[in-house]
N, C-alpha and C positions, 0 to 999 in steps of 0.2 A: 373689358379685359380683366382676366384673373390669373394671378401667378405670383412668383416671388420677385421681389425688387432686387435690382442691381444698381450700382452707381450710375448716374446719368452719363450717357455718351455725349461728348461735346467737341465741337470743332470750330475753327475760325473761318468765316467766309471771306470773300474778296474785299469786303469793307471792314474787316477786322471785328465783325460782330460775332459773338458767341452764339452758335446754333446748337440747341439742346434736344436730346432725344431721351424720353423715358423708356427704360428697359424693364419689362415685366415678363419674366421667363423668356420665351422666344419672341414675344410680341414687342413691337416698337410703336411709339407715339411721339410725333414731332410736337414739341412744346411751344416753340416760339409763336406759332399761329394762335395759341390759346391765351396769350397775354390779354387781359381784360375780360376774360370769359370765366364761367364757373367750372370748377374742377373738384372732384371728390375722390379721396383715397380712403378705402375702408379696410382696416386690418381684420382678417378672419380669425385671428388668435393663433394661427399656425406659423411656425418658424421651421424652415428646412435647411440643414447645413449646406453651404454653398460648395463644399468639397465632396462629402459622401452622400448627401441627399437625405439623410435620416432626419426625422422630426426631433426637434430639441426644444426644451422649455425656455432656454436662454441662449442668446447669441453672444459668442465670444470672438474677439478680434475681427469685427465687421463681418459677421455672417457664418461663423464656424460653430460646430458643436464642441463640447469640452474635449472629447477625445482627439479630434482633429487639431484643435488649438494646441494641444500638448505635444503633438508629434510633427507638425509641419514646420519647416524652416521659415516659411513665409509669415509665421506667427511668432517667431522668436524675438526676444527683446532687441537683438542687434539690428532688426529691421528698422526700429524706431531710433536706435542709437548706433549707427553704423560704425562709429569709431571703436565699438566693442566687438567687432567681428572676430570670430574665433575659427574661421575656416582653416587658416594655416596651422592651427593646433590639432587638426584632425577631428574636431568635435562638432562639426556642422551636422545638423539633423539630417539633411539631404544634400550631400556634396554635389550631386548632379544639378540640383536647383541652384545651388551657390555658383556653379560654373556659368549658368545662363543669366543669373540675375545680379550677382555681386561681383564676380570676377570679370566684369565687362566695363567699358568706358562709362564714366559718369560726368555730369556737369555740376559745377558749383555756380549758382546764379544769384543775382540781386533782383528783387521784385518789389512792387508797390501794392500792398494789400490794404491793411489798415494803417500803413506807414511803410517805410523801407524795411526789408528783411533779407536775410540770407537763407538759401535753401539748396538742396541737392536733388538730383534725379538721374535716372538712367538716360543714356544718350538717345534713346528712342522716344522719350516722354515729354519733349517740348514741342509745342506750347501746352500740351495737355495738363501738365503739372500746374502751370500758372492758372489755367482756366478752372481747374478743380479747387484752387485756393481763392479764387475771386480776385486775382491780381489784375490791375489795369495797365501795368507796365512790367516787362521782363527783360533781363539782360544776362546771358551766360558770360561768365568771366574766366572760368577755367574748364578745361577738359582733362580728366585724369584717368588713370588706368584701372581703378577699382572703386567699389563702394566704400570700403574702409578708408581709403585715402581721401575720398571726397568728404567723409565724415570728420576726419582729423582736421582738414582745412576749414570746414564749417565751424568746428569748435573754436578755432582761433578767431574767425570773423565774428562769431557770436559774442565774443568778449567786447566787441566794439559796437555792434548793432543787434537788433532783435533777430531771433530765429523762429519766432512763432507769430501767428496772426491773431489779432484781437477780433474774433469773428463777429462780435456784436457791433463793433465800430465799422467793420467792413460792410455789414449789411445795412447800415444807416446812410450810406452814400459812398461816392467815390472820393478817395483821398486826393489832396492836391498833387499835381504832377511834380515828379522829382527828376532831376538830371542824373540818371543812374550811372552814366559813364563818368561824369565828374565826381560822383560819390565814390566810385570804384578807384579812381585815381588818388583820392585822399586816403582810402582805407588800405590799399595794398602795400604801401611802404612799411606799414606797421607790422606786417606779417612776413616780410621778405626773409628774415633770418629763420623763422620757423619753416617756411617753404623750402629753403636750402637744406635744413636739417632733415626734413622728410624725404626729399629727393635723394639725399646721400645715404639714408638709413637702410634702404633696400634697393637692390639693383633693378627690381621689376617695377618700382614706383616711377610713373611718368606724369609730369605736370606740364600742361600746355596753356599758356596765357592766350586768351582769345581777344579778338577785336571785332566782335559781332555788332550788328545793328540792333538797336532796341526794338522790341515788339510792343505795339500799342493794342490794347484789348478793350472792347466795348461790350456791354451786357444788355440783354433785353429786359429793361426795367422801366415801367411807366411811372412808378412811384415807389420811393424807398419808405420803409416803415419809420415812424418817429420814435416809437418804443418797440423793443424786441420782446415778443412773446413767443416761446418755443412750443410747437406741437410735439407730442411724444406718444408713439403708438403703445408704449408700455403703460400709459396712463389714460389714454383716450383712443377708442377704436376708430373713430371717424375724423378725418381731417378734410375740411371742406371750406370753400369760399371762392372769391374772385382772385384769379392768379394775377398778381400785380407785377411780377418779374421773377427773374432767375439770376442768381449770382453764385459763383462757386458751385457747391453741390446743394445749395439751398433753393427751395421753392418759396417765394414770398407771396403769401396770401394776404388779403385784407383782414384776415382773422389771426394771423401769426405766421411764423416761418417753420420750415421743417427741413432737417438735414437728411436728404435721401440716402446718402452713403452710410449714415449711421444705422439705417434700418435695412441694410442688405440682408437678403434671405427671408425677410418678413413677407408672408403671403398677403396680398392685397387685391381688392377689386377696385378698378379705376372706371369712373364714369365722368362724362363731360358733355 
């Protein structure tokens, strides 16, 4: 297989086990059957922008050339910090993109990655978001009317719990199970006043409290690494070894780990 990398496709099967597929241009490779077997990814030195397809010396915003990174709304700072959304100010780089990606329902959730954390995602992206983060548990707690509103609520909850994953800890094993529903019950009274303020501040803000069932997630890992060594295509062209497992967007080799999503648009040759 030869082509540009994209983030791994992942889905939950009936046993709540994450099933991974490596995407190399238009080609697909099921990865779960390769656990315990040899796998090699060789970077050709080429990077092609995932938007315009032009060759670029450096990847920006997970696979873009510099020009596309500067012009696309999907690469704007507000994607990482949705509470700073400026759509209603008329300054969105691509209002049509904002209509379909930001001005749509979003979830605020609790998950268990390297510990409990709060996060947000579009209403179509569960459980994919949890799988991409390596979460072993996930629970949506609110459904709201826009990405900005989800970000504003996340900011309040992030004052009480983490909003980021310690990826090194996440890759060393599964965190102890947490009662996410019980944790939500202890957290939400602390933000009730802010929720009321947000709901009253704009007529189009809608906040729905959810009573969903927690999702349990298992990952195809035969052995977790005791020490984390990261492979990096910018420093080494060939990543090879026995595939010991997959969690989040990381391949876990006996020689180290690699974040596939980080190297979106890198051209690689895959052999197994």
